[in-house]
Each structure stands twice: as C-alpha cells, then as structure tokens.
C-alpha positions as CSV (number, residue, x, y, z in Angstrom):
1,M,110.8,104.2,140.7
2,K,110.3,102.6,144.1
3,L,107.7,99.8,143.9
4,Y,105.0,99.0,146.5
5,R,102.9,95.9,146.7
6,E,99.2,95.9,146.2
7,D,97.1,93.1,147.6
8,P,97.7,89.9,145.6
9,C,95.0,88.9,143.2
10,D,94.1,86.0,140.9
11,V,93.7,87.8,137.6
12,V,94.9,91.2,136.3
13,V,93.2,92.6,133.1
14,V,95.0,95.4,131.3
15,G,92.7,97.6,129.4
16,A,88.9,98.3,129.8
17,G,87.7,98.3,126.2
18,H,85.2,95.7,125.1
19,A,87.7,92.8,125.5
20,G,88.9,94.0,128.9
21,C,85.4,94.5,130.2
22,E,84.2,91.0,129.3
23,A,87.4,89.4,130.5
24,A,87.3,91.1,133.9
25,L,83.6,90.4,134.4
26,A,84.0,86.7,133.4
27,A,86.9,86.2,135.8
28,A,85.1,88.0,138.7
29,R,81.8,86.2,138.1
30,M,83.5,82.9,138.1
31,G,84.7,83.7,141.6
32,L,88.3,84.9,141.3
33,K,89.7,88.1,142.7
34,T,90.2,90.3,139.6
35,V,91.9,93.7,139.1
36,L,91.0,95.7,136.0
37,L,93.6,98.3,135.1
38,V,92.6,101.1,132.7
39,M,94.7,104.2,131.8
40,N,91.7,106.5,132.0
41,L,88.4,105.7,133.6
42,D,86.7,107.8,131.0
43,S,87.7,105.4,128.3
44,V,85.8,102.3,129.7
45,A,83.9,100.5,127.0
46,D,84.6,103.4,124.6
47,L,83.2,103.4,121.1
48,P,86.0,105.4,119.4
49,C,84.8,104.7,115.9
50,N,81.2,104.0,114.8
51,P,78.9,103.9,117.9
52,N,77.1,100.8,116.7
53,I,77.0,97.2,117.9
54,G,76.3,94.2,115.6
55,G,76.1,94.0,111.8
56,T,76.6,91.1,109.4
57,G,78.5,88.3,111.3
58,K,79.2,90.7,114.2
59,G,75.6,90.4,115.4
60,H,76.2,86.6,115.7
61,L,79.2,87.3,118.0
62,V,77.2,89.5,120.3
63,R,74.4,86.9,120.6
64,E,77.0,84.3,121.4
65,V,78.7,86.4,124.0
66,D,75.3,87.0,125.6
67,A,74.4,83.3,125.5
68,L,77.6,82.5,127.4
69,G,76.8,85.0,130.1
70,G,78.7,88.0,128.8
71,E,77.6,91.7,129.2
72,M,77.7,93.3,125.7
73,G,74.2,92.2,124.6
74,I,72.6,93.3,127.9
75,N,74.4,96.7,127.8
76,I,73.5,97.6,124.2
77,D,69.8,96.7,124.9
78,K,69.9,99.4,127.6
79,T,71.6,102.0,125.4
80,F,70.5,101.6,121.7
81,I,68.9,104.5,119.9
82,Q,68.1,102.7,116.6
83,S,67.7,99.0,115.8
84,R,67.7,97.3,112.4
85,M,67.7,93.6,111.4
86,L,69.9,93.2,108.4
87,N,69.6,90.7,105.5
88,T,66.0,89.9,106.1
89,S,65.4,89.2,102.4
90,K,67.9,86.4,102.6
91,G,68.0,83.1,104.5
92,P,68.0,83.0,108.4
93,A,71.7,82.0,108.4
94,V,72.8,85.6,107.5
95,H,70.1,87.6,109.4
96,S,72.2,89.9,111.6
97,L,71.0,92.5,114.2
98,R,72.7,95.9,114.1
99,V,71.9,98.8,116.5
100,Q,73.1,102.3,116.9
101,A,74.3,103.1,120.4
102,D,74.3,106.2,122.5
103,K,78.0,106.4,122.9
104,K,78.1,108.1,126.3
105,M,75.3,106.0,127.7
106,Y,77.0,102.8,126.6
107,H,80.2,103.8,128.5
108,T,78.3,104.9,131.5
109,E,76.1,101.8,131.9
110,M,79.1,99.4,131.4
111,K,81.1,101.4,133.9
112,K,78.3,101.0,136.5
113,V,78.3,97.2,135.9
114,L,82.1,97.0,136.5
115,E,81.9,99.2,139.6
116,E,79.2,97.1,141.2
117,Q,80.7,93.7,140.3
118,E,81.7,91.5,143.2
119,N,85.3,90.3,143.2
120,L,86.3,93.1,140.8
121,E,88.7,95.9,141.7
122,F,88.5,98.5,139.0
123,V,91.2,101.2,139.1
124,E,92.9,103.8,136.9
125,G,96.5,102.8,136.3
126,E,98.9,102.2,133.4
127,A,100.6,98.8,133.1
128,V,104.2,99.3,132.1
129,E,105.9,96.0,133.0
130,L,105.1,92.3,133.1
131,H,107.1,90.2,135.7
132,I,107.8,86.7,134.4
133,E,109.3,83.9,136.5
134,N,110.0,80.4,135.2
135,G,108.0,81.1,132.0
136,A,104.9,82.2,133.9
137,I,103.3,85.6,134.7
138,K,103.9,86.6,138.3
139,A,103.1,90.3,138.6
140,V,102.0,93.4,136.7
141,E,103.7,96.7,137.4
142,T,102.1,100.2,136.9
143,R,103.7,103.5,136.0
144,A,102.9,104.7,139.6
145,G,105.0,101.9,141.1
146,A,102.2,99.5,142.1
147,L,103.0,95.8,141.9
148,Y,100.1,93.5,141.5
149,E,101.1,89.9,142.1
150,T,98.8,87.7,140.1
151,K,98.2,84.2,138.9
152,A,97.1,85.3,135.4
153,C,97.2,88.4,133.2
154,I,95.0,89.3,130.2
155,I,96.4,92.0,127.9
156,A,93.5,93.9,126.1
157,T,95.0,97.2,125.1
158,G,93.0,97.8,121.9
159,T,94.7,100.3,119.6
160,Y,96.6,102.0,122.5
161,L,99.8,99.9,122.3
162,R,102.3,102.5,120.9
163,G,99.4,104.2,119.2
164,E,100.2,107.1,116.8
165,I,97.6,109.5,115.2
166,L,97.9,110.1,111.5
167,M,96.4,113.2,109.8
168,G,98.2,114.3,106.7
169,E,101.7,115.5,107.6
170,L,100.7,115.5,111.3
171,R,101.8,112.5,113.3
172,Y,101.9,112.2,117.1
173,E,101.8,109.6,119.9
174,S,98.2,109.1,121.1
175,G,95.4,106.6,121.6
176,P,91.9,107.2,120.4
177,H,90.1,110.4,121.4
178,G,93.3,112.1,122.4
179,M,94.0,109.6,125.2
180,K,97.6,108.8,125.8
181,S,99.1,105.7,124.1
182,S,100.7,102.8,125.9
183,K,104.3,103.0,125.0
184,K,106.1,101.3,127.9
185,L,104.0,98.2,127.8
186,G,104.9,97.8,124.1
187,E,108.6,98.0,125.1
188,A,108.0,95.4,127.8
189,L,106.5,93.0,125.3
190,D,109.5,93.6,123.1
191,R,111.8,92.6,126.0
192,L,109.9,89.3,126.4
193,G,110.5,88.5,122.7
194,I,106.8,88.6,121.9
195,R,106.4,89.1,118.2
196,L,104.5,92.3,117.3
197,Q,103.2,93.6,114.0
198,R,101.9,97.1,113.0
199,F,98.3,97.6,112.0
200,K,96.3,100.7,111.2
201,T,92.7,101.7,111.5
202,G,90.8,105.0,111.2
203,T,87.7,106.9,111.9
204,P,85.7,109.7,110.0
205,A,84.9,113.2,111.2
206,R,82.2,114.0,113.6
207,V,80.1,117.0,112.4
208,H,77.5,119.3,113.8
209,R,73.9,118.1,113.4
210,D,72.5,121.5,112.6
211,S,75.0,122.1,109.7
212,L,73.6,119.4,107.5
213,D,70.8,119.5,104.9
214,Y,68.8,116.4,105.5
215,S,66.3,117.3,102.7
216,K,68.9,116.0,100.2
217,M,69.4,112.7,102.0
218,E,67.5,109.4,102.2
219,I,65.9,108.7,105.6
220,Q,67.0,105.4,107.2
221,E,64.5,104.5,110.0
222,G,64.8,101.8,112.5
223,D,62.6,98.7,112.6
224,K,59.1,99.0,114.0
225,E,59.5,95.6,115.8
226,I,62.5,95.8,118.1
227,V,64.5,92.6,118.5
228,P,66.7,92.5,121.6
229,F,70.3,91.4,121.5
230,S,70.2,89.7,124.9
231,F,68.2,86.5,125.1
232,M,67.2,87.6,128.6
233,N,65.2,90.4,127.0
234,I,63.4,88.3,124.4
235,G,59.7,88.7,125.0
236,K,60.2,92.0,126.9
237,D,59.3,95.4,125.6
238,I,62.6,97.3,125.2
239,G,61.2,99.6,122.6
240,R,61.8,103.3,122.7
241,Q,61.7,106.4,120.4
242,Q,64.3,105.7,117.8
243,E,66.7,108.2,116.2
244,I,66.7,108.6,112.4
245,C,69.8,107.9,110.4
246,Y,70.4,109.2,106.8
247,L,72.0,108.0,103.6
248,T,73.8,110.3,101.2
249,Y,76.7,110.1,98.6
250,T,80.0,111.4,97.7
251,T,80.3,113.2,94.3
252,P,82.9,113.3,91.5
253,K,84.1,116.6,93.1
254,T,84.8,114.7,96.3
255,H,86.9,112.2,94.4
256,E,88.7,114.9,92.5
257,I,89.8,116.7,95.7
258,I,91.0,113.4,97.2
259,M,93.1,112.5,94.1
260,E,94.6,116.0,94.0
261,N,95.8,115.6,97.6
262,L,96.6,111.9,97.6
263,D,100.3,112.5,98.1
264,R,99.5,114.2,101.4
265,S,97.8,111.1,102.8
266,P,100.3,109.2,105.0
267,M,98.8,105.9,103.6
268,Y,99.8,106.8,100.1
269,G,102.9,108.9,100.9
270,G,104.7,105.8,102.2
271,E,104.8,107.0,105.9
272,V,102.5,104.3,107.2
273,K,103.9,100.8,107.9
274,G,100.7,99.4,109.4
275,V,98.2,97.5,107.3
276,G,94.6,98.9,107.3
277,P,91.3,97.0,107.4
278,R,90.3,95.6,104.0
279,Y,86.6,95.6,104.8
280,C,86.4,99.1,106.3
281,P,88.5,101.1,103.9
282,S,89.2,104.8,104.1
283,I,87.6,107.1,101.5
284,E,91.0,107.4,99.9
285,D,91.2,103.6,99.4
286,K,87.7,103.5,97.9
287,V,88.4,106.3,95.4
288,V,91.7,104.6,94.3
289,R,90.3,101.1,94.1
290,F,87.1,102.1,92.3
291,P,88.1,105.0,89.9
292,D,85.0,104.5,87.7
293,R,82.5,105.1,90.5
294,D,80.8,108.5,90.6
295,G,79.8,108.2,94.3
296,H,80.1,106.1,97.4
297,Q,77.5,105.7,100.1
298,V,77.8,107.9,103.2
299,F,75.6,107.2,106.3
300,I,74.9,110.0,108.7
301,E,74.4,108.6,112.2
302,P,73.8,110.2,115.6
303,E,76.5,109.7,118.3
304,G,73.9,110.0,121.1
305,L,70.9,111.7,122.5
306,D,72.7,114.4,124.4
307,T,75.0,115.6,121.7
308,K,74.9,117.3,118.3
309,E,77.7,115.2,117.0
310,M,76.9,113.1,113.9
311,Y,79.1,110.2,112.7
312,V,79.9,110.3,109.0
313,Q,80.1,106.6,108.2
314,G,82.0,105.7,105.0
315,V,84.4,108.7,104.9
316,S,87.2,107.8,107.3
317,S,90.4,109.5,106.2
318,T,94.0,110.4,107.0
319,L,94.1,113.5,104.8
320,P,95.1,116.8,106.4
321,E,92.4,118.6,108.3
322,E,92.0,121.4,105.7
323,V,91.6,118.9,102.9
324,Q,89.0,117.0,104.9
325,K,86.9,120.1,105.4
326,E,87.1,121.0,101.7
327,M,86.3,117.4,100.7
328,Y,83.4,116.8,103.1
329,K,81.6,120.0,101.7
330,T,81.3,118.2,98.3
331,I,79.2,115.4,99.8
332,I,75.5,115.8,99.1
333,G,73.8,117.5,102.0
334,L,77.1,118.5,103.7
335,E,77.7,121.7,101.7
336,N,77.8,123.8,104.8
337,V,79.2,121.2,107.2
338,K,80.8,122.2,110.5
339,F,83.5,119.9,111.9
340,M,83.4,119.0,115.6
341,R,86.1,116.3,115.4
342,S,88.4,115.7,112.4
343,A,88.9,112.3,110.8
344,Y,92.2,110.5,111.6
345,G,94.1,107.3,111.2
346,I,95.7,105.4,114.1
347,E,98.7,103.1,113.8
348,Y,99.3,100.6,116.6
349,D,101.1,97.4,117.7
350,C,99.4,94.0,117.9
351,V,100.8,90.5,118.6
352,D,101.4,87.8,116.1
353,S,98.2,85.8,116.8
354,T,99.8,82.5,115.7
355,M,101.8,82.7,119.0
356,L,98.6,82.0,120.9
357,K,96.7,78.9,121.8
358,R,93.0,78.7,121.1
359,T,92.4,79.6,124.8
360,L,94.2,82.9,123.8
361,E,97.1,82.0,126.2
362,H,100.6,82.7,124.9
363,L,102.4,79.5,123.7
364,E,105.5,80.3,125.7
365,Y,104.3,82.2,128.7
366,K,102.0,80.4,131.0
367,N,98.8,82.3,132.1
368,L,99.6,85.3,129.9
369,F,96.6,85.9,127.7
370,F,95.8,88.4,124.9
371,A,92.4,89.5,123.7
372,G,90.8,92.1,121.3
373,Q,92.5,94.3,118.8
374,I,96.0,93.5,120.2
375,V,95.4,90.0,118.7
376,G,94.9,91.5,115.3
377,S,91.1,91.7,115.0
378,S,89.0,94.8,114.4
379,G,85.7,95.7,115.9
380,Y,84.0,95.9,119.3
381,E,82.2,92.6,118.9
382,E,85.3,90.6,117.9
383,A,87.1,92.1,120.9
384,A,84.3,91.3,123.4
385,C,84.1,87.6,122.5
386,Q,87.9,87.2,122.8
387,G,87.9,88.9,126.2
388,L,85.2,86.6,127.4
389,I,87.1,83.5,126.2
390,A,90.4,84.8,127.7
391,G,88.7,85.5,131.0
392,I,87.1,82.1,131.2
393,N,90.3,80.3,130.4
394,A,92.4,82.3,132.8
395,V,90.0,81.0,135.5
396,C,90.1,77.4,134.1
397,N,93.9,77.5,134.2
398,I,94.0,78.8,137.8
399,K,91.4,76.3,139.0
400,G,93.1,73.4,137.2
401,K,90.1,72.8,134.9
402,E,90.0,71.7,131.3
403,P,90.4,74.7,128.9
404,F,87.2,76.2,127.4
405,I,87.5,76.0,123.7
406,L,84.8,76.6,121.1
407,D,85.6,75.1,117.7
408,R,84.4,76.1,114.3
409,S,81.2,74.1,114.5
410,D,80.3,75.4,117.9
411,A,80.2,79.2,117.3
412,Y,81.3,82.1,115.3
413,I,83.6,82.8,118.3
414,G,85.3,79.5,117.5
415,V,85.7,80.5,113.8
416,L,87.2,83.8,114.7
417,I,89.8,82.5,117.2
418,D,90.7,79.5,115.1
419,D,91.3,81.7,112.1
420,L,93.5,84.0,114.1
421,V,95.7,81.4,115.9
422,T,95.8,78.9,113.0
423,K,96.2,81.1,110.0
424,G,97.3,84.4,111.5
425,T,96.3,87.7,109.9
426,K,98.2,90.3,108.0
427,E,95.4,92.9,108.3
428,P,92.8,93.7,110.9
429,Y,90.5,90.7,111.0
430,R,86.7,91.2,110.7
431,M,84.1,88.6,111.2
432,M,81.7,87.9,108.3
433,T,79.1,85.2,107.8
434,S,81.1,83.9,104.8
435,R,84.0,82.9,107.1
436,A,81.8,80.2,108.8
437,E,81.5,76.8,107.1
438,Y,78.6,75.8,109.2
439,R,76.6,79.0,109.2
440,L,73.2,77.3,108.8
441,T,73.6,75.8,112.2
442,L,75.4,78.8,113.7
443,R,72.6,81.3,113.4
444,Q,72.1,84.3,115.7
445,D,68.6,83.1,116.7
446,N,69.9,79.7,118.2
447,A,73.0,81.0,120.0
448,D,71.4,80.3,123.3
449,L,70.5,76.7,122.3
450,R,74.1,76.2,121.2
451,L,76.0,77.8,124.0
452,T,74.0,78.6,127.2
453,E,74.4,75.2,128.7
454,K,78.2,75.4,128.1
455,G,78.2,78.8,129.9
456,Y,76.2,77.2,132.7
457,E,78.6,74.3,133.1
458,I,81.6,76.6,133.6
459,G,79.7,78.8,136.1
460,L,79.1,81.9,134.1
461,V,75.4,81.6,133.3
462,T,72.8,82.1,136.0
463,E,70.1,79.6,136.9
464,E,67.5,82.1,135.6
465,R,69.1,82.2,132.1
466,M,69.6,78.5,132.0
467,E,66.0,77.8,132.9
468,K,64.8,80.3,130.2
469,T,66.9,78.4,127.6
470,R,65.5,75.0,128.8
471,K,62.0,76.3,128.5
472,K,62.7,77.5,125.0
473,K,64.1,74.2,123.8
474,E,61.2,72.3,125.5
475,L,58.6,74.4,123.7
476,I,60.3,74.0,120.3
477,D,60.6,70.2,120.6
478,K,57.0,70.0,121.8
479,E,55.7,72.0,118.9
480,L,57.7,70.0,116.3
481,T,56.4,66.8,117.7
482,R,52.8,68.1,117.6
483,L,53.1,69.2,114.0
484,K,54.4,65.8,113.0
485,K,51.5,64.1,114.7
486,I,48.7,66.2,113.2
487,I,47.6,64.6,109.9
488,I,45.3,66.4,107.5
489,T,43.5,64.6,104.6
490,P,42.7,65.7,101.1
491,K,39.1,66.7,101.8
492,E,37.6,69.4,99.6
493,E,37.2,71.7,102.6
494,T,40.8,71.3,103.5
495,N,42.0,71.7,99.9
496,A,40.0,74.8,99.5
497,K,41.8,76.3,102.4
498,V,45.2,75.2,101.0
499,R,44.4,76.7,97.6
500,S,43.4,80.0,99.3
501,L,47.0,80.1,100.5
502,G,48.3,79.9,97.0
503,S,49.3,76.2,97.3
504,K,48.3,73.1,95.4
505,N,45.8,70.5,96.6
506,L,46.7,67.7,98.9
507,K,46.8,64.3,97.1
508,T,47.5,62.2,100.2
509,A,47.2,62.5,103.9
510,T,50.0,65.0,105.0
511,S,51.3,66.1,108.4
512,L,51.3,69.8,109.2
513,Y,55.1,69.4,109.6
514,D,55.4,68.4,105.9
515,L,52.9,71.0,104.8
516,I,55.2,73.7,106.2
517,K,58.0,72.4,103.9
518,R,56.2,73.7,100.9
519,P,58.1,76.9,99.7
520,E,55.0,79.0,99.4
521,L,53.7,78.2,102.9
522,S,54.8,79.1,106.4
523,Y,54.0,78.3,110.0
524,D,51.8,81.4,110.3
525,L,49.9,80.8,107.0
526,I,48.9,77.2,107.8
527,A,47.0,78.4,110.9
528,V,43.8,78.1,108.8
529,V,44.2,74.2,108.8
530,D,45.6,74.1,112.4
531,P,42.8,75.6,114.5
532,D,43.9,74.0,117.8
533,R,47.5,75.2,117.7
534,P,48.9,76.6,121.0
535,E,49.7,80.3,121.4
536,L,53.5,80.5,121.3
537,P,56.0,83.3,121.4
538,R,57.3,84.5,118.1
539,E,60.9,83.3,118.9
540,I,59.5,79.7,119.3
541,T,57.5,79.7,116.1
542,M,60.4,81.1,114.2
543,E,62.8,78.4,115.4
544,V,60.2,75.8,114.6
545,E,59.8,77.1,111.0
546,I,63.5,77.2,110.4
547,E,64.0,73.7,111.7
548,I,61.3,72.4,109.3
549,K,62.1,74.5,106.2
550,Y,65.8,73.7,106.3
551,E,65.7,70.2,107.8
552,G,67.5,68.6,104.8
553,Y,70.2,71.2,104.7
554,I,70.7,71.1,108.5
555,D,71.0,67.3,108.5
556,K,73.6,67.5,105.7
557,Q,75.5,70.1,107.6
558,Q,75.3,68.1,110.8
559,H,76.9,65.2,109.0
560,Q,79.7,67.5,107.9
561,I,80.1,68.7,111.5
562,D,80.3,65.0,112.7
563,Q,83.2,64.4,110.3
564,F,84.9,67.6,111.3
565,K,84.6,66.7,115.0
566,K,86.4,63.4,114.4
567,L,89.5,65.2,113.2
568,E,89.2,67.8,116.0
569,K,89.2,65.0,118.6
570,R,92.5,63.5,117.3
571,R,94.9,65.3,119.6
572,I,98.4,66.0,118.4
573,D,99.5,68.6,121.0
574,F,101.7,66.0,122.7
575,I,104.1,66.1,119.7
576,S,106.9,68.5,120.7
577,D,108.8,68.3,117.4
578,F,107.2,67.3,114.1
579,K,110.7,66.4,112.7
580,E,110.3,63.1,114.5
581,I,107.5,62.1,112.0
582,Q,109.1,60.6,108.9
583,G,107.6,61.6,105.6
584,L,106.4,65.1,106.4
585,S,107.4,67.8,103.9
586,N,109.9,70.4,105.2
587,E,107.2,73.1,104.8
588,A,104.7,71.1,106.9
589,V,107.3,70.6,109.7
590,Q,108.1,74.3,109.7
591,K,104.4,75.3,109.9
592,L,103.5,72.6,112.5
593,N,106.4,73.5,114.8
594,G,105.6,77.1,114.5
595,I,101.8,76.9,115.2
596,K,101.8,73.8,117.5
597,P,98.2,72.7,116.5
598,E,96.2,71.0,119.2
599,S,94.3,68.6,116.9
600,L,94.6,66.9,113.5
601,G,91.8,69.1,112.3
602,Q,93.6,72.3,113.2
603,A,96.8,71.0,111.5
604,G,94.8,70.4,108.3
605,R,93.8,74.1,108.2
606,L,97.4,75.3,108.2
607,S,98.7,76.7,104.9
608,G,101.6,74.5,103.7
609,V,100.2,71.4,105.3
610,S,98.8,69.2,102.5
611,P,96.3,66.3,102.7
612,A,99.3,64.0,102.1
613,D,101.0,65.4,105.3
614,I,97.8,64.8,107.2
615,N,97.8,61.1,106.1
616,V,101.4,60.8,107.3
617,I,100.4,62.1,110.7
618,L,97.4,59.7,110.8
619,I,99.8,56.7,110.1
620,Y,102.1,58.0,112.8
621,L,99.2,58.2,115.3
622,E,97.9,54.7,114.3
623,T,101.4,53.3,114.8
624,R,101.7,54.8,118.2
625,R,98.3,53.4,119.2
626,R,99.2,49.9,118.1
627,N,102.5,50.1,120.0
628,G,100.5,51.1,123.1
629,Q,101.7,54.7,123.2
630,G,98.2,56.3,123.1
631,A,96.7,58.6,120.6
C-alpha cells in the first residue's frame, strides 16, 4: 500500500465511542489540532447494549465528567426518554441518577457536537498501524494509506479490537451491530509487545414492542421531578413526556430450556477464552449460579421514540438463535414475542491496564494513551471518564504541563483509574459506590464543587460554568453561616412548633444549624421556626442539609483523606529498580518493578506489598533525605 501524508496534527484519537468522543473533544477544546478516526461514522457514541446512562456509581462518573467540562451529561440531558433517581431510600452518598436514552438521538446529537467542534477533524478511517520512533508515537496509519503524523495518540477502540460475535455454534469476526472488527490494529499492538488479554461481554435481544403483553408486567414510570445530569442544566426545565418501562420475570420453564441447551452456549462449551462481566451476567450465568431461584427480573425498556425495538434487560445470552426464541417465549408477557435483533456475546482484546500510568499513558511508549473498554472496563460511563482524562493528559504532555491526575479522594474517576492501573483487572471492570473509600465526600451532588475549579484551571471549563459553581458555593456557605447565627430559645411558642414537627422540646437556646441535626427534622421542616429564611434553589438547600446532617461523618472522612494525601504526596516514581532497596521482599520487588507506582500510597495498594515493605521504603526515603538526595 502506497502511503500519503495528511496534514500533521497534535492528537489522533482512534475510535469514536464514549471514550473517543470525550478524548477528542477535550484535546480540541484545550486548543490542540485533533483528528478523530472512526471506522464507521454511523457508530459514533453508539449505545450497543442497554441505551441508558448512569446508575449506581456510574451516575457519579457522569456528573464528574460534566463537572470537568465533558460532554456526556449535556448530551444525555438532550436525549433522555425516562429519568429515575436510584437509592433515594438510602443515604445521599449512594443516590445515583439513571436515565434511559433515545439511542439514535444520543448518537445524532453527539455527532453534531463533534462536527461543529473547532480544532477537530472528524473522519471515517480505520487505524491499522502505529509508527513509533525512539519510544514515542510519531504517526498513525490508516487502511486507506493515510499517514497522520502526530504528537500523541489515544486508542479507544471499545469492543472492536479483534472482536468476535458468539451465538451458539455460530462464531464470526465482527464488532457490535454488525460493524467490522479492528483486526489489523490488534496485530500492530502485538508487534509493539503491548500485553493484551481477552474479555467478553454480551447483549440481549431486541424485540417488537407490539408483540408483548404489558398487562402481565409491572409498570416502571420515571420520576415526576426531573433531575438533570449536567450542572449547567440545574434549575432549568428539561422535562418532557417520559416513556414507560416495565418489569417482568423469567419462569422455571425459562430455566429448564437454558439448562437443556447449556452445552450449546459457547461460554459453557469451552469455546470462549474471554472473561465476562461479573456484575452484568448472562441469563445462562444467572441460572447456573442461582439454581434455587424460580425467576429473575427482566426489564423491558424502549430503544427510542422512533422505533418499535424494546430492550430486554437481564436476558443477555450466547445461546443459539432458535433456543433464544424458544426461551424468551417463556418469560411472563413475552409469550408471543417477535425478535428484531437476536442476543449475542462479543469477545474482544484489551490491554493489560497495569502497563499504564494514572494518566492512562503507556509506561513504555511516550504519548501513547489508552481509554475505555480497551483498558478493561465495562460501561459507557467508565469509558467516557477515561477518554476525558486521556485527552487532558495528552494535551498536558504536549504542552509540557504537569499531568492531570485525580486520586481516590478526589473523584470516582480517580478510584476507577487507580484500581485499573494499580491492581489490574481479570474481568470487565464496573464502577460501584462500594469501590470508593470516601464515598460520603464523593457524592454525585457535589461533583461540581469538587472538580469544576480543576477543570477551569486546565482550560476545559468555561467561564460561565465556573461562575455558576462559584455562586453555588457562595450560597451554600452563606446559608450555613446564617443557620449557625440564628438562635432560638425554649419559649413555649417555639416549643409548640417544635413538638408539632414530632420533635422534643428545646431545653436550652439552640441554633437552627444544630436543630437540623435532629434525625426527625430537616431543613424544609424547620421553616416554621425560621420565618425570615431566604428563598433558595433546591440544589442549595439539599447541600446545606447534607453538610449539617453528616457533619461528624464528613469531618471524620476528611481526616482519613488528609492521612491518605500524605502518602500520595510521597513520590517514589524516581526509583528505577526497587532491587536497590535492601529489605524488601522478593514479591514486593517484583510487583513494584512491574507496576512502577508513582507514590507511596499507590505502592501500598499493590497486592503482595505488605505494610512491612512500605516501612522499608519509608526508611529508604528518609535516609535519602538526610543524605541530601531529595524525597
């Protein structure tokens, strides 16, 4: 193939899924000439599995992406068809927004944003080769022979890298939705010695809306009060007519058919080498793992406003098509179901995430970044936040700025990336609130207060967004101060009002701040003893109440974060070979040399590195300091 040179650029992004979109937009918005390569323009921001954004833990990621100036939150606010806030019966730390998207509209709106973005060239082309010189990326080559000379490259290929579709005995090369897989790029990574592993995921059938009996199902309506994902839309009316989703169940007959045909599933027939997602199992996995259960939940969700396709959540499968059709008809309400798209599994390559820095740059190849499912994660939200971080750090590298790293106390994004690069993963990684040690301070509602200023400092957040965040913080602080200053006394008139709220009499003079701390009371309820309170937006009063109610817990967690930060600040990335440190265990040396942790804190999170090993490193650092060698 004769090559021809395209105009040189600063950043090439390979793949336009959720990671690629955020990476390309970040790089372009930060002022660098960016090229976004996608094998098919119709696959931009595709939702190949469930067309929803958010969920437990995942909603936090979307809010964080938005707070930093990313696009996912804004785009889903334009295109949602049902909105629900999850876990509202629990504490604010685990409240998570989840919305159903119009699949086609989500793609269309994101594509518009890419097409209109300054500094971004958005083209259809398959990357097949990476040109490396002196350990750094120099160019990306396409199948058509185009050569893009570049200063940085971000690989965000999703499940396309040597993708193979699995459906019973049927197996063929393909990406999602019948799109072609990226085979040559996988071979190029092999030639570079980049360690790859094989993962698997899957998706259920899409069925015709009119073939279902909804009278047998439970209605799942959206929330009456619509909460936006993007902080830029807080206070705006983004409400619209919401679509109805439904809940139904599998039956013992469903499970019987699955077990009778289990040997025809490539997962159980031994044909699949890839490891599937633990927290989004196929129906075959559920039936095998929980043999005593008579039924499993099945959610019926619309794919969009202009299609009859319905997504059958909870019944992903790799069984043969004819078995799927027989099995689906035993689900309550699906007795006459008509298939539009069959369920399938997809097996694909991803990199060993421990070969990456926390910037998502490869340890050995300068300015070569990876983001999204190719890093071993699952989910649109996990991909989007990695793309954003990779895009930012590609720009930081090129401009000679300090890397942009969020640690575990800063954001769920920091937790996700730290888990991947420090611990690695042997299965598709999914974000959950339980993975975050500091989840009381890493709430979805305060993502803007935590991160927007950071996004502003790196040049990704607009002045308008920054001013909105400043105003929010100002109003919160002002109201907290006011509540502390207003003292009410135990007069009978006051106590009568307090008793009417189901609370005990005041015995001493008490501030409104302390009154709100009573478990049975709230900011809204004490309005009867606070007649002069200012009229404030709901987002402000909610933050105020959380800060007051959880003050003790937040203070305790902040102390833990301060201790964590001390270890994170102790840099050890200057140590080229940990063998030079006497007293470390052989296992610790092996793990430390393999991962190359940046800080003492990160070293302590490695399996095989004991507290005793950390003490040895601390002594080594102290000895260097006393000898005038830094650290």
